[in-house]
C-alpha positions as CSV (number, residue, x, y, z in Angstrom):
1,M,21.0,4.7,-0.5
2,T,19.7,2.7,-3.4
3,K,17.1,4.3,-5.7
4,E,14.5,2.1,-4.1
5,E,15.5,3.3,-0.6
6,R,15.4,6.9,-1.7
7,H,11.9,6.4,-3.2
8,L,10.6,4.9,0.1
9,W,12.4,7.5,2.2
10,Y,11.4,10.7,0.3
11,D,7.9,9.6,-0.8
12,F,6.7,7.9,2.4
13,L,8.9,7.4,5.5
14,K,10.2,10.9,5.8
15,L,6.6,12.2,5.8
16,L,5.4,10.0,8.7
17,P,4.6,11.6,12.0
18,E,6.8,9.0,13.7
19,T,10.5,9.4,13.6
20,V,12.2,7.0,11.2
21,C,16.0,6.9,11.0
22,R,18.0,5.9,7.9
23,Q,21.1,3.7,8.2
24,K,20.6,3.0,11.9
25,V,23.4,1.0,13.5
26,V,22.2,-1.8,15.9
27,G,25.0,-4.0,17.2
28,E,27.1,-5.0,14.2
29,Y,24.3,-4.4,11.7
30,I,23.2,-1.3,9.7
31,L,19.4,-1.2,9.2
32,D,18.0,0.5,6.1
33,F,15.4,2.2,8.2
34,Y,14.4,2.1,11.9
35,C,11.3,3.3,13.8
36,A,12.2,3.3,17.5
37,S,8.7,4.0,18.7
38,A,7.6,0.8,17.1
39,K,10.9,-1.1,17.4
40,L,10.6,-1.8,13.7
41,A,13.3,-2.3,11.1
42,I,12.4,-1.8,7.5
43,E,14.7,-3.5,5.0
44,L,14.6,-3.3,1.2
45,D,16.2,-6.4,-0.3
46,G,18.0,-6.6,-3.6
47,S,18.8,-9.8,-5.5
48,Q,21.8,-10.7,-3.2
49,H,19.3,-11.4,-0.4
50,F,17.7,-14.2,-2.3
51,S,20.8,-16.4,-2.6
52,E,21.3,-19.3,-0.1
53,E,24.0,-17.3,1.7
54,G,22.0,-14.1,1.7
55,E,19.0,-15.8,3.2
56,R,21.3,-17.4,5.9
57,Q,22.9,-14.1,6.8
58,D,19.5,-12.4,6.9
59,G,18.2,-15.1,9.2
60,V,21.1,-14.6,11.6
61,R,20.6,-10.9,11.6
62,D,16.8,-11.1,12.0
63,A,17.3,-13.5,15.0
64,F,19.7,-11.0,16.6
65,L,17.3,-8.1,16.2
66,A,14.3,-10.2,17.5
67,E,16.4,-10.9,20.6
68,H,16.4,-7.2,21.1
69,G,12.6,-6.8,20.5
70,I,13.0,-5.4,17.0
71,K,10.7,-6.8,14.3
72,V,12.1,-6.8,10.8
73,L,9.9,-6.0,7.8
74,R,11.4,-7.1,4.5
75,Y,10.3,-6.0,1.0
76,S,12.0,-6.8,-2.2
77,N,13.0,-3.9,-4.5
78,L,10.7,-5.3,-7.1
79,E,7.8,-5.4,-4.6
80,L,8.4,-1.7,-3.8
81,L,8.5,-0.7,-7.4
82,T,5.4,-2.7,-8.4
83,N,3.3,-2.2,-5.3
84,F,4.5,1.0,-3.6
85,Q,1.1,1.8,-2.1
86,G,0.7,-1.7,-0.7
87,V,4.2,-1.6,0.9
88,C,3.4,1.8,2.4
89,Q,0.1,0.6,3.8
90,D,1.7,-2.5,5.3
91,I,4.4,-0.4,7.0
92,R,1.8,2.0,8.3
93,A,-0.2,-0.9,9.7
94,Q,2.8,-2.5,11.3
95,I,3.9,0.8,13.0
96,D,0.4,1.4,14.3
97,A,0.2,-2.2,15.7
98,R,3.6,-1.9,17.4
99,K,3.7,1.6,18.7
100,R,4.3,1.7,22.4
101,P,1.9,3.7,24.5
102,P,3.4,6.7,26.3
103,H,5.1,5.7,29.6
104,K,3.0,6.5,32.6
105,P,5.1,6.6,35.7
106,S,3.9,4.5,38.6
107,P,3.2,6.2,41.9
108,W,6.5,5.1,43.3
109,E,8.6,6.5,40.5
């Protein structure tokens, strides 16, 4: 993990009541973090993601994940370092908005 990923993991994600996995493999991709209960990927992007090729690759990856119902949240490393509380508040709000209610079996199940 990068230092930014460690900061987000140890100082926020690991403390959440929802289970968040690190380095989750989905298809041919490795997600920085993944919250299954919200079908939410959390990505921290370094400078390589802001090149033309990096943006193209991220678009292909995000489309693949969207096809599987996974929403991708992207934050730059700089944003994390300069607005940590704002990033954490946004992640919390996104998890709350996407959490699936517990499954209630139908009478015929």
